[in-house]
C-alpha positions in Angstrom: -65.7 -190.5 117.9 -62.8 -188.3 117.2 -61.5 -189.9 114.3 -64.9 -190.1 112.6 -65.2 -186.4 113.6 -62.1 -185.5 112.2 -62.5 -187.0 109.1 -66.0 -185.8 108.4 -65.4 -182.1 109.7 -65.7 -180.3 106.6 -68.8 -182.5 105.6 -71.6 -181.0 106.1 -73.4 -184.9 105.4 -72.0 -186.7 108.1 -72.8 -186.0 111.6 -71.9 -188.0 115.0 -75.0 -188.0 117.5 -73.7 -189.0 121.4 -77.0 -189.9 124.1 -76.0 -189.5 127.6 -76.5 -192.8 129.6 -76.6 -190.9 132.8 -79.0 -187.9 132.2 -79.0 -187.3 135.6 -75.9 -186.3 135.4 -75.0 -185.3 132.1 -76.9 -181.9 132.5 -76.5 -179.6 128.9 -74.0 -177.6 131.0 -72.3 -180.6 131.4 -72.4 -181.9 127.9 -71.1 -178.4 127.4 -67.8 -178.6 129.5 -67.6 -181.9 127.9 -67.7 -180.7 124.3 -65.4 -178.0 125.1 -62.6 -180.2 127.3 -62.6 -182.5 124.7 -62.5 -180.8 121.3 -66.1 -181.7 119.9 -66.9 -179.3 117.1 -70.4 -178.0 117.7 -72.9 -178.7 115.2 -70.5 -181.7 114.3 -71.0 -183.9 116.7 -74.3 -183.6 119.1 -74.3 -184.6 122.8 -77.8 -185.0 123.7 -79.0 -185.9 127.1 -83.1 -186.4 127.8 -86.0 -189.0 130.5 -83.7 -191.4 131.2 -86.4 -194.2 130.3 -86.8 -192.9 127.0 -83.1 -192.8 125.4 -83.1 -196.1 127.2 -85.9 -197.6 125.3 -84.3 -196.1 122.0 -80.9 -197.7 122.9 -82.3 -201.0 123.7 -85.4 -201.1 121.5 -84.7 -199.0 118.3 -80.1 -199.1 117.6 -80.3 -203.0 119.5 -77.1 -201.4 121.5 -76.9 -204.5 123.8 -75.7 -208.2 122.8 -77.5 -210.5 125.1 -80.9 -209.7 123.2 -83.8 -211.6 125.0 -82.8 -210.8 128.4 -85.1 -208.7 129.9 -84.0 -205.3 130.9 -85.9 -202.5 133.2 -84.6 -199.2 133.6 -82.4 -199.9 136.8 -80.0 -202.0 134.8 -77.1 -200.1 133.4 -77.6 -199.1 129.4 -73.7 -198.2 127.9 -71.9 -200.1 124.9 -68.8 -199.4 123.1 -70.1 -200.0 119.8 -71.2 -197.2 117.1 -74.0 -197.1 114.6 -73.9 -196.0 110.9 -77.4 -194.7 110.3 -78.2 -193.6 107.0 -80.6 -190.8 105.5 -83.5 -193.2 105.9 -82.7 -193.8 109.3 -82.0 -197.5 108.4 -79.3 -199.1 110.7 -76.1 -199.6 108.2 -73.4 -200.7 110.7 -72.2 -201.5 114.1 -68.4 -200.7 114.8 -66.3 -201.1 117.8 -65.5 -197.7 118.9 -62.6 -199.6 121.1 -61.5 -201.3 117.6 -59.4 -198.7 115.4 -59.2 -201.1 112.7 -63.2 -201.5 113.4 -63.5 -197.1 113.6 -61.2 -197.4 110.3 -63.8 -199.6 108.6 -66.3 -197.2 109.6 -65.0 -194.0 108.4 -64.7 -196.3 104.5 -68.2 -197.3 104.4 -69.7 -193.9 105.1 -67.6 -192.6 102.3 -68.8 -195.6 100.5 -72.2 -195.0 101.7 -72.1 -190.6 100.4 -71.5 -192.2 97.2 -75.4 -194.2 96.6 
């Protein structure tokens, strides 16, 4: 996400949102320390935490982040993904990208630029 942040750091219409998957560990001060240590720009890239059940429900049922769809999971099944989602201003998922793959991240940046022209 550093590359995405850098590509759009002067563009107020592009925001980055990262949800903690370990909210019992990731308090607001912990996330602030992480942000400072990793050069995360405030008001550009938001690190958020909250209720674990709400976060996991959002990830599984709204963002569809798991590959094994259809396999029932509960709150005890760890939720984590390397995927980045491109979500437009109308809250529609416009793309899913592998954050561990350079070409996929480059495609995300290209797609953000194209989406801004719509």
